[in-house]
N, C-alpha and C positions, 0 to 999 in steps of 0.2 A: 552430209547436210541436215541441218537441224529442222525438225518439224515444227511448225508453230501451230498450236492448239487455238480453236476459235470457241469461245464461250459466249453463246448467244443470249441477248438479253431483251427480246421483244416481248416477252410475258412477263417483265418487270416493269415495263415503261408505260403499260396501258392497262388500267384497272377497268374498263368498260367492255372488255371482251366478254362475250356469252359463253357459255358452258361448251357449246359445240365449235365455236371458234378457237377457242384454247386449245381443244382436242386436235383440230385439223392443223392449227399451227405447229403442235407438238410433232405430229405425224409428217409435216413437211420439213421441220428441222431435222427430224431422224433421217429422211431419205437425203436431206442435203449433206448429211454426215458431219453435222457439227459435233464437236468433241464434247460439249456440254450445253444443256438447256437451262438457264436460270430461272427460276420461279420465285415469286415473292414470298415473303413470309406468310404463314397461315393467320388470317384474320377471322374468317366464318369458318369455324372448325368443320361444320357440316358439308359445305359446297366446296371449301378449298381442298379438304382431305378426300373427298370423293374425286375431284378432279387429279388431284396428284395420283392416287390409286389407279385411275383409269388410263391416265397417261403412262403409268409403270407397266400396264399390260400392254400397251401398244407401241412403246418405244423399245426398240431391240438393242440398238448399237451404242445409243448416245446416254452420257451421264446426266441424271436429272440433279441438279445443284438448286437446293432451297435455303432461302434465307431463314434466319433464326430469329431476326428482331433482336431486341436489347434486353431480354428477360430470359431466366432459365425456363420459364413456362413457355416460352416460344420454342425452345430446343425440344421439349417435351412433344409438342404438338407437330414439330417436324418430324421427330423420329416416327410418331404414329403414322404420318401422311406417307412417309418412305420405306414402310415395313415391306412392301412386297417389290420394291425396285430392284432391278438387276444391277444397276451400277448408281448409287447414291452418294451425295456430297451435300455435307453441311456447311452453310457459308455465312460467317460471320462479318458482318458489313459495320464498321464502325467509323464515324468522322474523327480526324486527328488533328484538324485545325483549330486554333483556339476559339474562333467563333461559333464554328459550327458544332464543336465538343461542348459548349457551354449553352448555346440556344437550340441545339437539335438533341444532342445525347443528355444535356443537362446534368454533367458531371465535371469535376476539376480535373486536372491531370492524373493526381494520385489516385483517385476514385475511378476514372477510366481505365487505368493500367488494371486496376483489381478486377473491373468488370470483365475486360478483355481475357484475363486469365480464367476467371469463372466460366465465361461462355465457352470459350475453346476446349477447357478441361471437361465440361459437360459434354460437348460435342464429341470429344474424343472417346469417352466412355460408351457411346452409341455407335460410333463408325470409324473406320480408319481413314476416310479421305475428309479432310478438314481444310477449307480455304479462308483465310483472313483477309479481307478487303479493308485497306486503309483508304477512306473516302477524304478527298481534298488533300492528299498527301503533299502535294507541291507547295502548300501555303501553310504547312505545319511547322513547328519549331524543329530544326534539324535533330537536335538531341532527344527531344521527346518522340519523334517518329522512330528513331532508331531503337529506343527502349520499347516502343509499343510493338515493333516487329519481332526483338527479340524474345519479348514476353509471349507473344503468340507462339513462336517457334518452341519455346521451351514448355509450354503447356499442352502442346500437341499438334500445332498445325503443320499440314503437310505441303502447303503452297501459299504464296503470299502474292497479292495484287495491289499495286499502288496507282492512285487515280489522279489526274490533272483535271480535275471537275470545274474548274474555273478557267482553263486555258491560260494558265499563268506564265506559262514556259513556251518558248519557240521550240521547233523540233531539235535543234542541237542541243540546247539547253536541257531538254528532256532527256535525251540520250546521256549527258553528262550525270544527270541526276540519277538515272538507272544505274550507270556504271559505279557511282560512288557508294549507292546503297549495298551493291554486290560486294564491293571491297571491304566496307565499314562494319557490316552487320554479320556476327558469326553465325554460322549456320545457313545463311541465305544462299550460300553458293551451292548447296547441297539438296536443295528443293526448288521446284519450279517457280520463276518470277513471273507475274503478270503485268499487264500495264493497260490502262484505260486512259484515253484522250478526249477533251471536250472538242465537239465541232463548231463551237461559238465562232470561232474565228476562220473555219474553213482549213483548219491545218490539222485536223485529227488523225488522218491517215498518214500524212507526212510524220508527224509525231510517234505514232507506233512504229513506221518502217525504220526511224531512227533509232528507237528503243531495241527494235529485233538487231540492229547492228551493234549495239552496246550489250547484249546478252540477254534480252527478255525471251520468254520460253512460250508466253501465250498471250492473248489480247481479248479483251472483252469489247464485242461488237453488235451491232443490230442491223436488221434489214430493213427496218421501218423508222427508226428515230433518228432523224436529222442532227441532233445534238451529240451523237456518238459515233465512233468509226463506222463506216460502211463495210458490211461483210463482202459486198460484190466488189468494190473499189479495192479493197486489202487483196482479194482473192486475184483480181485482174492484176495488181503490180507483182504479186508473187509469181504469177504466171509469167509475166514479161520479164521480170528483173530477178526472179528467185535464184537463178544460177550465178548471178552476179553477186548478191548480197549473202548467199549461202543458205537460203531458207526454202522450205516447201510446205504443203498442207494437206490435211486428208480431205478436205471439201470435194464434193461430187461436182467438179467444174463442169461437165457437159449439160447437167441438169440445173445448174446453180440459179441462173438467170429466170428459168421457168417458174422454179419452186419460190424464187423471190418474190416474183410478180403475183404468184397465187396468194402468198402471205400478205402483201401489200392489198391486195383485193379484199381479202378477208378482213384486214385491219380498218381498211377504209381510208388509209392514208396515201400520200405520194411517195415517190422514190426520193433517194438522197440527191442533193444537189450536187452530182459529181462531174458535171459537164457531158455526160453521156446520156442522150435523150433516149428514152425507151420507145422505139418508133411504132411498136406493136403493144404498147401498154394496154391499150383498149381491147374489152373482150371480143374475140371473134363472133361475128354475127351469122347465123345460119338457121334453117329451119329443116325440120325432120317430120315424116309421116309414118303411119302405121305399118307401111310397107318395108321398112328399114330393117335390116337383120342385127343381130346382137353384136357382130364384129363392126358394122358400120357406128352402132351406138359406142362402142368401146373406142373408136378412133375420134369420135367426136367428144367423148368424156376426156380424152388424152388432151385434145386441142384445148379444152377449158382447164389444163393444168392439173387434172387429177391422176393419180396412179392408184387405181383400184385393184384389190384382190379379185379373185374368180368369184368368190362367194358375194363380195360386195356389187360387183358387176352383173350378177345373176339377180340380185334385189332391185337394182337399177332398171334393168333391161324389164322385169315384171312391172315395175309401177309405170315405166315409159310405155310399154303395150297397152296397159290399162287406160292411160290418158290419151295416148294417141288414136284409140277408138273413137273419142269425141271429137278431136282437133288436132291439127298441126302443132308439132312442138318447137318452139323457138330455143335459141342457145341459152336465153336467161332462164326459161323454163325447166330446162335439162339442168342447168345449173343448180335450181331450187329442188330438182328431184334428187341430185346426187346428196345435196346437203341435208334432205330430211331423211333419206333412205339408209346412205352409207357413212354417215357421221353420227353414230348413235352410241351412247354408253351402255355398258351392261347392266340390264334392269335390276332393280333391288328385289321386286316382288314380281312373280307370274301368275296371272290369273287362270285358276284352274277351273272355276265353275261359278254361276251366278244364277239365282231364281228370285223373279220379281212376281208377287201376287197382289191382285186388286179385284175389287168386284163391288156391287151395290150394297152387301151386307157385311162386308169385311173391310178392315182398314188396310191400307197400302203396307205390304211387307216386303222386304228385301233381304236376300241371304247371298253374302258374298264369301267365296272360298280362295284364299291366296296362298301362294308356298315361295318360301325362300331357301333354297337349297333343301334342307332334311327338315326344315321348319315350316309348319302350316299355320294360318291365322285365319281365323272364322271372323267374319264382321257383320253386323246387322245395323240397318237404317230404317227409321219409320217415320211417319208422316210428322209426328209431333215431337221428334227428338231423337236419342241413339241409345242403343244399349249394346252391351258387350259381353260375352263370356270367352273363357280360354278352353280350348282343346285339352289342356292340362287338368282343369278341374271337373270337366264332364267328357271323358274320352269318347263316351258311348252316344253322345248327343249330337244334335245339329241344333242351330239357334235359330228362331224366328222372332221377329219382333212386329208388333201390331200397334195401332193406335192407341190401346189403351195402357200399354206397358211392354215389358220385355218378357218373355217366357222361354224357357229350355224344354223343346218337345223332343220326346224321347221317340225311339224306332216306332214302327207301325204296330207291332203287337202288343208294345207297352201301353201304347196310346189308347189301343181298344179296350185294354182293361181297365183304364182309369175312368170309365164313363160312369161308374156307380160310387166312385170314391169322393165326388166333390163334396165339400161341406157346406151344403145349402139347409135352408129350411124345408121341412118336410114337403110341401106342396111342390117345390122346384126340384128336389131331389128325386121325387115320383116321377114328375114329368120328364127329366132328364133320363131316368131309368127307362121309362116306357119307350121313349124315342131311341135310346141305345139297342133296346133288344133287336129292333128291326134294322137298325142302322149300322151296326159295329161292322159288319162286313162291308158295307158301302165305304165306310170310314178306311178300312183296310184297302179296298179297291181304289179308293183315291190317292192313298200314300204308297201302296206297295204294288208295282206292276206285275210281281209275281203271284199276287192273290187269285185264286181259281174260282171265286164266287161269281155266280151269274145269276142275274134277275134283274128286275125293272131298275136299271142303272139311274134313269132321270129321278124317279121317285126316292130312291134311296140317297143319291146325292143332295136332294133337297132337304131331306131329313138330316144327313150329315152336317149341312150349313146351319140348319136350325140348332143343332147340339153345339156347335162352334159358337153360335151367336149366345146361347145360354151361357157358355163356360166363360165366354169374353166378359159378361155383364154380372156374373155370379159374385166377382170381387167387389162389387158395390153393395153387397148386402150387408147391413150393419151387424155389430156383435150382439144386439138384443133381438135378431131374426126379423125386424122389420124389412118389408121391401124397400129399395132405395128408390128415389124419384124417377131415376133413369128407367127402372124396370117396370114402375108402375105406368111410366108413360108409354113403354113399350107395349105392354098389356092392353091400355086403351086404345092404341093405334092399330092393334091387331097384328103387330110384329112379331109377337111371341103367342103361340097357339097351343 
């Protein structure tokens, strides 16, 4: 009995999904045991690549099939995104009908064949699983379609899919079309042949079943898109009539309906109009209290259609308990908790520490320390702008920003020794030195918790702040040694004594 593979296309048919929604849909399709999850070509290099890499870490059994677009640059972007995928497939999707080839692909037949060969060859240099999809194949010129498929196979395609994108053929005609391709194109009988039919006339599933009888090996179908064959309906047909037509599938049939409902709820779309009403399509309504145990929360989460790991369930229950202390939790609120806690992608940076200083004599200063694997990043913000230094440039320093500018502050002991090295005029150098003689150790005590100095802390800290005030303003002294307006004003108002 031949196994029919299912290549699910939900993530290519709706570009409005959020990042979290895409991740959860991919996880559902993996649990559904779809043979392949199709992903649209990379458009935004940063976000799309992050999604594919995150999905690669979460998807365990299903092949990730990514489109490469119409350019070789698209192939390079697809390769970067699929670097960590356990099962990766490159999908070359090209229209082959005269109308779409000219107005969508923007190429004449000869140039289109050359582009197909170049794209497939480029993909083959990066991977071993290459799919060529002939879009709108049923309206293509027969001779050109056969040349395009032959060109793709010779260039390295390992599977071919033909699409009835415009519902141009009835089911029996589509079966004859598939049989003729198998017989006429050399090499096509040795690789998997897939089909996709349009649901515009309501005969997509019938056309696909007819193609299975004619020798098709896999189908492109969707859980959410009514214009494509329904995964649920095809699974139902195979389950009821599979022995009769000699086919089966790898789909997780017991959980298929629940997972399909969950995907449609995430996508915000309705079910396929397949004549089988979803009596329980609405989300179950219930209320939970702080007295509910973790096992009761787990059963409620399962009723919502989620299949969480033990780690994710622990996080959900912790958040549930925190929220339930204030009020009762409805099913919609529990759904929101699961979405916010258990549907997270791995963080790019982890916050190690942060420090914020402010006061009436100093400007606001912020110190942020982040890590990304082995790498650490120091970042400073200040009230009037931003300043940055790299740890590689000054490995022994921490970085502090203040209102007057960015300064690299060294460790406690080196800071204490710099009190008499400020290049000021004689008057202010003497004043800073006099204050430093009594406040050095206070400065140490303020910066270094291990400093053993004991004394009048309040007095010494006040003098330490006064030194800091002097140092912040000393930059404003001109090259001719004259005091700037800011410092003169500070003396007149008694801020500097």
